ROGUTI-437607 format. One record per residue (C-alpha): residue in three letters; x, y, z. Coordinates in steps of 0.2 Angstrom, whole numbers, plus 5000, padded with zeros to 4 digits. Example, Ala and Ser with C-alpha at 12.3 -4.5 7.8 and 13.67 -1.06 7.14 Angstrom:
BEGIN
ALA506249785039 SER506849955036 
***
This chain:
BEGIN
HIS504657404714 PHE503157284714 SER502457334732 GLU500657294725 LEU501057124719 ASN502057084734 THR500557124745 LEU499457014734 ALA500656874735 SER500656884754 ILE498756884755 ILE498756734744 ARG500156654753 ASP499256674770 SER497556614762 LEU498456454755 SER499356414772 SER497656434781 VAL496856304769 GLN498356194771 SER498156194790 SER496356154789 LEU496656004777 GLU497955944789 ARG496755944803 GLU495455864793 GLN496655724788 LYS497055694807 PHE495355694812 LEU494955554799 GLY496455464803 TYR496055464822 ALA494155424819 SER494455274808 HIS495755204821 GLU494555244837 LEU492955194830 ARG493455024825 THR493054954842 PRO491355014845 ILE490854964827 ALA491454794830 VAL490454784846 THR488954844837 ARG489154714823 THR489554574834 ASN488054614846 SER486854644833 GLU487254474826 LEU487054394844 LEU485354484847 GLU484654424830 LYS485154244835 LEU484354274853 ILE482754334844 GLN482654184832 LYS482954064846 GLY481554154857 LYS482754174871 SER482154274887 PRO481854474885 GLU483154494899 LYS484554424888 GLN484054524873 LEU483954694883 GLU485754654889 VAL486254634872 VAL485454804867 ASP486254894881 ARG487954854874 ILE487454914857 LYS486855074864 ARG488355104875 ALA489455074859 GLY488355214851 PHE488755324866 THR490455284865 MET490555334845 THR489655504849 ASP490955524864 LEU492355484854 THR491855594838 GLU491655744850 THR493255724858 LEU494255714841 LEU493355864835 TRP493955964851 LEU495655894848 THR495955924830 ARG495056094830 GLN496256144844 GLN494856224854 ASP495456324869 LYS493956274881 ASP494156124892 LEU492955974889 PRO491555944902 LEU492155834917 ASP491255684922 ASN491155574938 ILE492155434931 HIS492155264940 LEU493855204933 GLY493655014938 ASP491955014928 MET492655094913 LEU494154974913 GLN492954824914 GLN491854894899 ILE493454924888 ASN494154754893 HIS492454674888 ASP492354774871 LEU494154724867 THR493954534871 TYR493854504852 LEU495654544850 LEU496154394859 ASN495054264850 GLY496054114846 LYS497554164856 PRO498154084873 VAL498254244883 THR497654264901 VAL496954434907 SER496854484924 LEU496054644930 GLU496054724947 SER495154884953 ASP494454994967 GLU493055094969 SER493855264965 GLN492955394956 TYR493755554949 GLN493155714939 LEU493855664922 PRO493455714903 ALA492555544899 GLY493055544880 LEU494855574883 THR495155454897 ARG494255324887 ILE495355354871 VAL496955334882 LEU496455174891 THR495655084875 ASN497255124866 LEU498455064879 ILE497454904882 ARG497154874863 ASN499054884861 ALA499454764875 TYR498154634868 GLN498754644850 HIS500554634856 THR500354474867 GLY500254314857 ASN500454194870 GLY500554244889 THR499654364900 VAL499054544902 ASP498854614920 ILE497754774922 VAL497854854939 GLN497055014945 LYS497255084961 GLY496555264964 SER497055384949 ARG498455264943 VAL498255124930 VAL499655004927 ILE499554884911 VAL500854744909 ASN500854624895 CYS502054484894 ASN502354344881 THR502754184890 ASP503954134876 GLY505054294879 SER504654374862 ILE504054554860 GLU502854564845 ASP503254734835 ASN504454784849 GLU503354934853 LEU501854944863 GLY501055074854 PHE500955104835 GLY500455234822 LEU498955334826 GLY498555254842 LEU500155304850 GLU500155474843 LEU498455514848 THR498755444866 GLU500255554868 ARG499455714862 LEU497955684874 LEU499155634889 ALA500155804885 GLN498555904883 TYR498055874902 ASP499755844909 TRP499355664915 GLN500955564920 TYR501355424908 HIS502755304909 ASN503155164896 GLN504455034901 GLU505054884891 GLN505354724900 ALA505554544896 GLY504254484884 GLY503254644884 ARG503054814891 LYS502354904907 VAL501355064904 GLN500755174918 VAL499655324918 ASP499055434932 PHE497555534929 THR497955674942 
***
């Protein structure tokens, strides 16, 4: 009896559903971005302070340029992360561009950027890698590795973190020497959710296993 009203109601419902979906994607992007950008922002701030001290003390230009390079790399990382997160939250069909990634170098950079998480904690980190290089989306690869290493560092209060890369496979093992497991989960909140979404997006193999005092995670980027 009210076909015109039903049609109008259907149009309004579809419009509101579209707006709601858009808002949900924006909220996810903001959440992911705030989580992921913490590390490069921390690197930029600490190295800016270091550069200021080096300039005041008249240290060599070479040392100052090393710090500038770390700041620039953090800026590139922020750009890369933002583009990757926009791609993910907008659910674009096209693939991200592939780069020739040296996994060992990327792990070294991430480890260096995240060392601030271990300040004041008796934690020993060992990192083994080879010269393997693969065609991978740089932003996605960096996000996955950063989240897994960050979680291992945050959930190790007193013990060891071992990072081993062989070929396309990366294994991260954290162990609290007192046998405790901080938070009882390797991942948490947005970091775990984002990591799992990215792994599923590219069908990368992922294994997460609880063990005495910590966890062992393994990712294969093939």
